[in-house]
C-alpha positions as CSV (number, residue, x, y, z in Angstrom):
1,M,-28.4,10.7,-3.6
2,K,-25.6,9.2,-1.5
3,Y,-26.2,8.4,2.2
4,L,-23.9,7.4,5.0
5,I,-25.2,4.6,7.2
6,H,-23.6,3.1,10.3
7,T,-24.5,-0.5,11.0
8,E,-23.9,-2.8,14.0
9,G,-24.6,-6.5,14.6
10,K,-23.7,-9.2,17.0
11,I,-21.4,-11.7,15.3
12,V,-19.1,-13.3,18.0
13,N,-18.2,-9.8,19.1
14,L,-20.2,-6.7,18.4
15,Q,-19.1,-5.3,15.0
16,G,-19.8,-1.9,13.5
17,K,-19.1,-0.3,10.2
18,S,-20.3,2.7,8.2
19,Y,-21.2,2.3,4.5
20,R,-21.7,4.9,1.8
21,V,-24.5,3.8,-0.4
22,K,-26.3,5.3,-3.3
23,A,-30.1,5.2,-3.0
24,S,-33.2,7.2,-3.7
25,T,-34.7,7.1,-0.2
26,K,-33.3,6.9,3.3
27,E,-35.1,3.6,4.0
28,E,-33.6,2.0,0.8
29,A,-30.2,3.3,1.9
30,Q,-30.6,1.6,5.3
31,Q,-31.6,-1.6,3.7
32,L,-28.7,-1.6,1.3
33,A,-26.3,-1.0,4.2
34,R,-27.9,-3.8,6.2
35,E,-27.5,-6.2,3.2
36,Q,-23.8,-5.2,2.8
37,F,-23.2,-5.8,6.5
38,I,-24.8,-9.2,6.3
39,E,-22.7,-10.1,3.2
40,E,-19.5,-8.9,4.8
41,Y,-19.9,-10.4,8.3
42,G,-22.5,-13.2,7.7
43,C,-24.6,-12.0,10.6
44,N,-28.2,-13.3,10.7
45,G,-29.1,-11.9,14.1
46,E,-30.3,-8.4,15.0
47,I,-28.7,-5.6,13.0
48,Y,-29.0,-2.0,13.9
49,T,-28.7,0.9,11.5
50,S,-28.2,4.6,12.2
51,K,-30.2,7.4,10.7
52,A,-29.2,8.1,7.1
53,I,-26.9,11.1,6.7
54,K,-26.7,12.8,3.3
55,T,-23.0,12.8,2.3
56,K,-23.4,16.3,0.9
57,V,-23.8,17.7,4.4
58,V,-20.7,15.9,5.6
59,T,-18.8,17.1,2.5
60,A,-19.9,20.7,3.2
61,G,-18.8,20.5,6.8
62,S,-15.4,19.1,5.7
63,I,-14.9,22.0,3.2
64,I,-15.8,24.6,5.8
65,G,-13.4,23.0,8.4
66,M,-10.6,22.9,5.9
67,L,-11.1,26.5,4.9
68,I,-11.0,27.7,8.5
69,A,-7.7,25.8,9.1
70,V,-6.2,27.3,5.9
71,L,-7.3,30.8,6.8
72,L,-5.9,30.5,10.3
73,S,-2.5,29.6,8.9
74,F,-2.3,33.0,7.1
75,I,-2.6,35.0,10.4
76,N,0.6,35.9,12.2
77,W,-0.1,35.6,16.0
78,K,1.4,38.1,18.5
79,S,2.7,36.9,21.8
80,E,4.2,39.9,23.7
81,H,7.2,40.9,21.5
82,A,7.3,37.7,19.4
83,T,5.4,36.9,16.3
84,I,4.2,33.3,15.9
85,S,3.4,31.8,12.5
86,I,1.7,28.4,12.1
87,K,2.3,28.3,8.3
88,P,3.7,24.9,7.3
89,D,7.0,24.6,5.4
90,L,7.6,22.2,2.5
91,I,9.1,19.4,4.7
92,S,6.3,19.4,7.2
93,T,3.7,19.5,4.5
94,V,5.2,16.5,2.6
95,M,5.6,14.5,5.9
96,A,2.0,15.3,6.9
97,I,0.7,14.1,3.5
98,V,2.7,10.9,3.6
99,I,1.7,10.0,7.2
100,Y,-2.0,10.9,6.7
101,S,-2.3,9.2,3.3
102,A,-0.7,6.0,4.8
103,Y,-3.3,6.1,7.6
104,V,-6.2,6.6,5.3
105,I,-5.1,3.9,2.8
106,R,-4.5,1.5,5.7
107,F,-8.1,1.9,7.2
108,K,-10.1,2.7,4.0
109,G,-8.1,1.1,1.2
110,L,-7.7,2.3,-2.4
111,Q,-10.7,0.3,-3.6
112,R,-13.2,2.2,-1.5
113,M,-11.9,5.7,-2.4
114,S,-14.5,6.3,-5.1
115,D,-15.2,10.0,-5.7
116,C,-12.9,13.1,-5.9
117,T,-13.8,14.3,-2.4
118,D,-12.3,11.1,-1.0
119,W,-9.0,12.0,-2.8
120,I,-9.1,15.7,-1.8
121,F,-10.0,15.2,1.9
122,F,-8.7,11.6,2.3
123,R,-12.0,10.7,4.0
């Protein structure tokens, strides 16, 4: 089971980072995230971890949100005598993919994009 854990610790400044870890229990997931945080930041002080969130719940929420957005784009909206369509054209779609993928790669990096849902939703 994969869990999403947010950790925080006081280095020189307060640092926080979320880790996706594979573990059999929530407690084990929190411990693995704590160890990764210590390894990355070298913090030996107090480290706080959030509750473990199963990534399947997050993935399901992402899929539902994406479906709602796609379905809304198929509806033509009426405003008095005008019809408004929010369907993207080819140029706006390509530009959106380029800008958003650059954003995700900058903050997440290609090394940490592990499973297919990361590539589909650019999480």
